[in-house]
TORZA-691082 format. One line per field, with one value per residue (C-alpha): x, y, z; residue number from 1. Coordinates in steps of 0.5 Angstrom, whole numbers. Example, Ala and Ser with C-alpha at 12.3 -4.5 7.8 and 13.67 -1.06 7.14 Angstrom:
2
px = [25:27]
py = [-9:-2]
pz = [16:14]
bake = [1:2]
end
This chain:
642
px = [47:41:39:31:29:24:19:15:9:6:0:-5:-3:-3:-10:-12:-9:-13:-20:-19:-17:-23:-28:-30:-32:-35:-42:-46:-46:-38:-37:-40:-36:-30:-31:-33:-27:-22:-25:-24:-17:-15:-18:-14:-20:-17:-22:-28:-25:-24:-32:-34:-31:-32:-40:-39:-34:-40:-44:-38:-32:-28:-28:-20:-21:-24:-20:-14:-17:-18:-11:-8:-13:-11:-3:-4:-7:-1:-6:-1:-3:-10:-7:-4:-10:-13:-7:-6:-14:-13:-6:-9:-14:-10:-3:0:-3:3:0:-2:5:8:3:5:12:11:7:12:17:14:13:20:19:24:26:18:18:24:20:14:18:22:16:13:20:19:12:14:22:22:17:21:17:18:26:26:22:26:32:28:28:35:37:32:36:43:45:47:51:44:40:45:44:37:37:42:37:31:35:37:30:28:34:29:27:28:27:32:37:37:37:42:46:45:47:53:54:53:58:63:63:62:64:59:54:55:55:48:45:48:45:39:39:40:34:30:31:25:26:29:31:38:40:38:42:48:47:47:54:57:55:58:64:64:64:59:59:58:52:49:49:46:40:39:38:33:29:28:25:21:21:17:21:22:28:32:31:33:39:40:39:44:49:48:48:55:58:56:50:45:40:39:39:33:29:31:29:23:21:22:17:12:12:13:9:10:17:19:27:26:23:29:34:31:31:38:39:35:39:46:44:41:34:31:24:23:28:23:17:20:22:15:12:17:15:8:10:15:13:18:24:30:34:28:27:34:35:29:31:38:34:29:35:38:31:31:25:28:21:20:27:27:20:23:30:25:22:29:31:24:26:33:34:42:42:48:48:40:42:47:43:37:42:44:36:34:40:37:30:33:32:39:37:35:40:45:42:42:49:51:47:50:57:55:53:59:63:59:61:68:69:64:65:57:56:53:53:59:54:49:54:59:58:63:59:52:48:50:45:42:44:39:36:31:24:21:25:24:29:33:28:30:28:21:15:13:6:3:-1:-1:-5:-11:-12:-18:-23:-30:-34:-39:-45:-51:-59:-61:-68:-70:-64:-62:-55:-54:-52:-57:-61:-61:-68:-70:-70:-75:-79:-79:-81:-88:-89:-87:-90:-86:-81:-77:-70:-64:-57:-52:-45:-45:-41:-39:-45:-50:-49:-54:-59:-66:-72:-78:-83:-82:-85:-92:-95:-92:-96:-90:-90:-83:-80:-80:-75:-71:-71:-69:-64:-61:-60:-57:-52:-50:-50:-45:-50:-49:-52:-59:-59:-58:-63:-68:-66:-68:-75:-76:-79:-75:-82:-82:-80:-76:-72:-67:-65:-65:-60:-55:-56:-54:-48:-46:-47:-43:-37:-37:-38:-32:-28:-28:-28:-22:-16:-15:-8:-4:3:9:15:22:27:31:25:23:15:11:4:1:-7:-10:-13:-20:-25:-30:-32:-39:-41:-37:-41:-48:-46:-44:-51:-55:-51:-53:-61:-63:-59:-52:-51:-45:-46:-46:-39:-37:-38:-35:-29:-28:-29:-24:-19:-21:-19:-13:-14:-12:-13:-20:-21:-19:-23:-30:-28:-27:-34:-37:-34:-36:-43:-43:-37:-38:-38:-33:-32:-31:-25:-22:-22:-19:-14:-12:-12:-8:-3:-2:-1:4:0:2:0:-7:-8:-7:-11:-17:-16:-15:-22:-25:-23:-26:-32:-32:-28:-23:-20:-17:-13:-10:-8:-5:-1:2:3:3:9:12]
py = [-5:-6:-12:-14:-12:-17:-14:-18:-15:-16:-12:-17:-19:-12:-12:-18:-14:-7:-11:-14:-7:-4:-9:-6:1:-2:-3:-9:-6:-5:-12:-14:-10:-11:-18:-19:-14:-19:-25:-22:-20:-27:-30:-25:-22:-15:-11:-14:-12:-5:-5:-8:-3:3:2:3:9:12:13:13:17:18:11:9:2:2:7:3:-3:0:3:-4:-7:-2:-3:-10:-8:-3:3:6:13:11:8:14:18:14:14:21:22:17:20:27:25:20:22:16:10:6:1:6:9:3:2:9:7:2:6:12:7:4:11:12:17:14:20:21:14:15:20:15:9:13:16:9:6:12:10:2:2:-6:-8:-13:-11:-4:-5:-9:-4:2:-3:-3:4:5:0:4:10:7:7:0:0:3:-2:-8:-5:-6:-12:-15:-13:-16:-22:-22:-23:-27:-31:-35:-28:-30:-23:-20:-25:-24:-16:-16:-21:-16:-10:-13:-15:-7:-5:-10:-15:-21:-26:-23:-23:-31:-32:-29:-33:-40:-38:-37:-44:-47:-43:-44:-50:-50:-43:-42:-35:-36:-41:-36:-30:-35:-37:-29:-28:-34:-32:-25:-28:-33:-39:-42:-49:-47:-43:-48:-53:-48:-46:-54:-54:-48:-51:-57:-53:-49:-52:-46:-41:-36:-32:-38:-41:-34:-34:-41:-40:-34:-39:-44:-39:-36:-44:-44:-49:-45:-49:-51:-44:-43:-48:-46:-39:-41:-45:-39:-35:-41:-40:-32:-30:-23:-23:-18:-19:-26:-24:-19:-24:-29:-24:-23:-30:-30:-24:-27:-33:-29:-31:-23:-25:-29:-24:-18:-22:-22:-15:-13:-17:-14:-7:-9:-11:-6:0:5:1:4:-2:-6:0:1:-6:-7:-1:-5:-12:-8:-5:-12:-14:-7:-5:2:6:2:2:10:9:5:9:15:12:11:18:20:16:18:25:24:17:18:11:12:18:15:9:13:17:11:9:16:16:9:12:18:23:26:32:28:24:29:33:26:25:32:30:24:27:33:29:25:31:34:27:28:35:34:27:27:21:15:18:13:7:12:16:11:10:4:-2:-4:-7:-14:-16:-13:-17:-14:-18:-13:-16:-12:-10:-2:4:8:12:19:17:19:16:16:18:12:6:-1:-4:-7:0:2:7:5:6:12:13:11:10:4:0:-2:-1:4:6:10:17:23:22:27:31:29:22:23:27:21:16:19:20:13:9:2:1:7:9:11:13:8:6:0:-6:-13:-16:-11:-10:-14:-14:-11:-16:-12:-18:-17:-10:-8:-3:4:11:14:10:13:10:3:6:8:1:-2:3:2:-6:-4:0:-6:-10:-5:-4:4:5:2:5:12:11:9:15:20:18:21:28:34:35:28:28:22:26:28:21:19:25:21:15:18:21:14:11:17:16:9:9:14:10:3:6:3:9:13:13:20:20:23:25:25:30:24:23:17:16:13:11:14:14:21:23:22:28:28:35:34:29:34:39:35:33:40:43:37:40:47:46:41:42:40:32:28:23:28:31:24:22:29:27:20:23:29:23:19:26:26:32:30:37:38:30:32:38:34:29:34:37:30:29:36:34:27:26:19:18:12:11:18:18:12:15:21:17:14:21:24:18:20:28:26:28:21:23:26:20:15:18:18:11:9:13:9:2:4:5:-2:-2:-7:-6:0:-4:-7:0:2:-4:-2:5:7:4:11]
pz = [11:16:17:19:25:29:34:38:40:47:46:46:53:55:52:57:63:61:61:68:70:67:69:75:72:65:64:61:54:54:56:50:45:48:48:41:39:43:40:33:34:37:30:26:23:25:20:23:30:28:25:32:36:32:33:40:39:35:42:47:43:48:51:53:52:46:43:45:42:35:35:37:31:26:28:26:19:18:19:23:22:24:30:32:31:36:41:40:43:48:51:51:56:60:58:63:60:59:55:50:50:49:43:40:41:36:31:31:30:24:21:22:28:32:36:38:39:44:48:49:51:56:59:60:63:68:70:70:71:72:66:62:55:56:56:50:46:48:46:39:39:40:35:30:32:30:38:38:45:48:44:47:54:54:50:55:61:58:57:65:66:61:58:53:50:42:39:44:43:36:36:40:36:30:34:35:28:26:31:27:33:29:34:39:34:33:40:41:35:37:44:41:38:45:48:42:39:34:32:25:26:29:24:18:22:22:15:13:17:14:7:8:10:4:8:3:5:12:11:7:12:17:12:12:19:18:13:17:22:17:10:7:9:3:7:8:1:-2:1:-1:-8:-8:-5:-10:-16:-13:-13:-20:-19:-23:-25:-18:-16:-20:-18:-10:-12:-15:-9:-5:-9:-9:-1:-1:-7:-5:-4:-9:-7:-9:-16:-17:-16:-20:-25:-24:-25:-32:-34:-33:-37:-43:-42:-42:-43:-37:-33:-35:-33:-26:-26:-28:-22:-17:-19:-18:-11:-9:-14:-11:-11:-15:-16:-20:-24:-26:-28:-31:-36:-37:-39:-44:-47:-48:-51:-56:-52:-52:-50:-44:-42:-42:-38:-33:-32:-32:-26:-23:-24:-21:-15:-14:-18:-17:-20:-25:-28:-30:-33:-37:-39:-41:-45:-49:-50:-52:-57:-60:-61:-65:-59:-60:-56:-50:-50:-50:-44:-40:-42:-39:-33:-31:-32:-27:-22:-22:-22:-16:-12:-14:-11:-5:-3:-2:3:0:-7:-10:-11:-15:-19:-21:-28:-29:-27:-27:-21:-21:-15:-9:-3:2:8:10:12:6:0:0:-3:2:6:3:-4:-4:-7:-14:-17:-19:-16:-17:-22:-18:-14:-18:-15:-13:-19:-21:-17:-21:-20:-18:-17:-10:-6:-1:2:8:5:5:-2:-7:-7:-14:-13:-7:-11:-17:-12:-10:-18:-20:-15:-14:-15:-11:-14:-10:-12:-10:-11:-14:-12:-14:-11:-13:-20:-23:-29:-27:-28:-30:-29:-22:-21:-21:-26:-25:-25:-29:-36:-37:-31:-35:-40:-34:-31:-38:-39:-32:-34:-41:-38:-33:-39:-42:-48:-48:-55:-53:-46:-49:-54:-48:-44:-50:-50:-43:-44:-40:-36:-33:-26:-28:-32:-27:-25:-33:-34:-28:-32:-38:-35:-33:-40:-43:-38:-39:-46:-47:-42:-45:-52:-57:-56:-62:-64:-65:-67:-62:-67:-64:-66:-69:-74:-70:-69:-64:-63:-57:-55:-55:-48:-47:-47:-41:-42:-44:-38:-33:-35:-34:-27:-26:-29:-25:-18:-20:-22:-17:-11:-9:-8:-5:-10:-16:-13:-12:-19:-22:-18:-21:-28:-27:-25:-31:-35:-31:-28:-21:-17:-20:-18:-11:-10:-12:-7:-2:-3:-3:4:6:5:8:13:13:5:5:-2:-3:2:-1:-8:-5:-1:-8:-12:-6:-7:-14:-12:-7:-1:2:10:8:3:9:14:8:7:15:16:10:13:19:16:13:7:8:1:4:9:3:0:6:7:0:0:7:11:11]
bake = [1:2:3:4:5:6:7:8:9:10:11:12:13:14:15:16:17:18:19:20:21:22:23:24:25:26:27:28:29:30:31:32:33:34:35:36:37:38:39:40:41:42:43:44:45:46:47:48:49:50:51:52:53:54:55:56:57:58:59:60:61:62:63:64:65:66:67:68:69:70:71:72:73:74:75:76:77:78:79:80:81:82:83:84:85:86:87:88:89:90:91:92:93:94:95:96:97:98:99:100:101:102:103:104:105:106:107:108:109:110:111:112:113:114:115:116:117:118:119:120:121:122:123:124:125:126:127:128:129:130:131:132:133:134:135:136:137:138:139:140:141:142:143:144:145:146:147:148:149:150:151:152:153:154:155:156:157:158:159:160:161:162:163:164:165:166:167:168:169:170:171:172:173:174:175:176:177:178:179:180:181:182:183:184:185:186:187:188:189:190:191:192:193:194:195:196:197:198:199:200:201:202:203:204:205:206:207:208:209:210:211:212:213:214:215:216:217:218:219:220:221:222:223:224:225:226:227:228:229:230:231:232:233:234:235:236:237:238:239:240:241:242:243:244:245:246:247:248:249:250:251:252:253:254:255:256:257:258:259:260:261:262:263:264:265:266:267:268:269:270:271:272:273:274:275:276:277:278:279:280:281:282:283:284:285:286:287:288:289:290:291:292:293:294:295:296:297:298:299:300:301:302:303:304:305:306:307:308:309:310:311:312:313:314:315:316:317:318:319:320:321:322:323:324:325:326:327:328:329:330:331:332:333:334:335:336:337:338:339:340:341:342:343:344:345:346:347:348:349:350:351:352:353:354:355:356:357:358:359:360:361:362:363:364:365:366:367:368:369:370:371:372:373:374:375:376:377:378:379:380:381:382:383:384:385:386:387:388:389:390:391:392:393:394:395:396:397:398:399:400:401:402:403:404:405:406:407:408:409:410:411:412:413:414:415:416:417:418:419:420:421:422:423:424:425:426:427:428:429:430:431:432:433:434:435:436:437:438:439:440:441:442:443:444:445:446:447:448:449:450:451:452:453:454:455:456:457:458:459:460:461:462:463:464:465:466:467:468:469:470:471:472:473:474:475:476:477:478:479:480:481:482:483:484:485:486:487:488:489:490:491:492:493:494:495:496:497:498:499:500:501:502:503:504:505:506:507:508:509:510:511:512:513:514:515:516:517:518:519:520:521:522:523:524:525:526:527:528:529:530:531:532:533:534:535:536:537:538:539:540:541:542:543:544:545:546:547:548:549:550:551:552:553:554:555:556:557:558:559:560:561:562:563:564:565:566:567:568:569:570:571:572:573:574:575:576:577:578:579:580:581:582:583:584:585:586:587:588:589:590:591:592:593:594:595:596:597:598:599:600:601:602:603:604:605:606:607:608:609:610:611:612:613:614:615:616:617:618:619:620:621:622:623:624:625:626:627:628:629:630:631:632:633:634:635:636:637:638:639:640:641:642]
end
């Protein structure tokens, strides 16, 4: 089992060096943007730094320092694909820029492209053979390639130059451990406690070794030392909770793991193990809540999905159990245990045909393993036992790299809303021609197409406006207010009063479409019935019918000239109607008309995640973030780690 890997980025130091090297040839305006970006970077405002340097790159798109700075900021935002694009452009122009080679090594390692990373770091080492940090990064890359002797050699060379280099010391210890040399590993961890007496990491690493050796009391003493240095270390608290549970101190273990969750609320591993503890005590309701939380944090984790299926089964929630197991199977199609358990759940639901198919699938997978001895298949094909606990020590809690990513998003990753007509607001995209024509007829106020955001959605106060030359504009403004207040029936009645010949009518048609889509989307679901082969009935929601608003948006595009906004709204509507391919195509058309349409790029990124086009999705999200949508970086962090 691979342990977590510490990588210390020395890139900010390189940034200062670069600025010094380039000062003689830089112009005054460059200084301003470089300095502003560096200040934002040092404050930890990485998305602000991306925005600042991107303004400069609009005018100087090939500036080497600016590209490096933006790549560095994107790296800190986990936007590794976006960083790689900037570095590829930079290194095409300046192939021997060692700082860029080192950063691209780090990026490629994060993307799992370790062979390509090794090419970069070897070139950097040839250019600067005595650079300590380059040697260290090469050691990291050897480590990730599981070339542990070479990694140990590079970490040793790093430590000769800097005996206090904590990450090199810990990584060398871990490399020794993975080679099977526990003694050398512990020697490194002990040495790290002496050279870095205030760092909790060495104590945590030692505790892991003691725990693996079943020296639980010694591990607890070591963890207490780590917690003296870092009382809020979720990692140390989690290991301590596992040991306490193994020692039979169950109530204490629950308190400790709950404290770990308090200090590390995004640790799906902590939720997972607390769920295990609850389940072993028969508290299945608390266990399933923790599994559901863990699944939201790590949606593509096969362990969470499988164990959630077990607990749903104990709660007699067989539909949800089957769904959780289906997710596990989608993640790992050769998961015999999941087929076997889903067979049991389907039998409980009366679906004898499906149960038989799953049972046969489980048996076939086990037989294939027995005949071929497929590597690592045993833990997935063994149907004799459940997973009792995952003792994983990675930085994050992820599935094996070959499991893939399922087609779903986290519940808070929603598309940006429909484009709609607004009063007196301007957005920096090309306006739709009927909007411009209507402005001259209606007089003040002017109308525009925008993408609403939380700070712009508000009711329109009619008393603020002077008399309008087109009397129907008043009803248009009122209808906009009604839509924003979710009063769709009254909005549609007001829109019906606008005659077809009015210059305001095209705008009214857009507002009508928005009202219709929202009305359909938020209407109570109409139940239909799904009949299983065993006669068991399940109520499911009928899919909503968005065909009429889709036809109207297409008609507006045809009658008045194509609009990026209308294609954008079509993309959202197709998404709501579950037609992901049509949704992607509509966003393609919107972006073809307006290349910097940030909201369309963001939405296309989410749709492409669902279509399993992960690389394209992450590049869309990167550009959306670069254009100012900070929300994109949260999605990148959730979905673009590989």
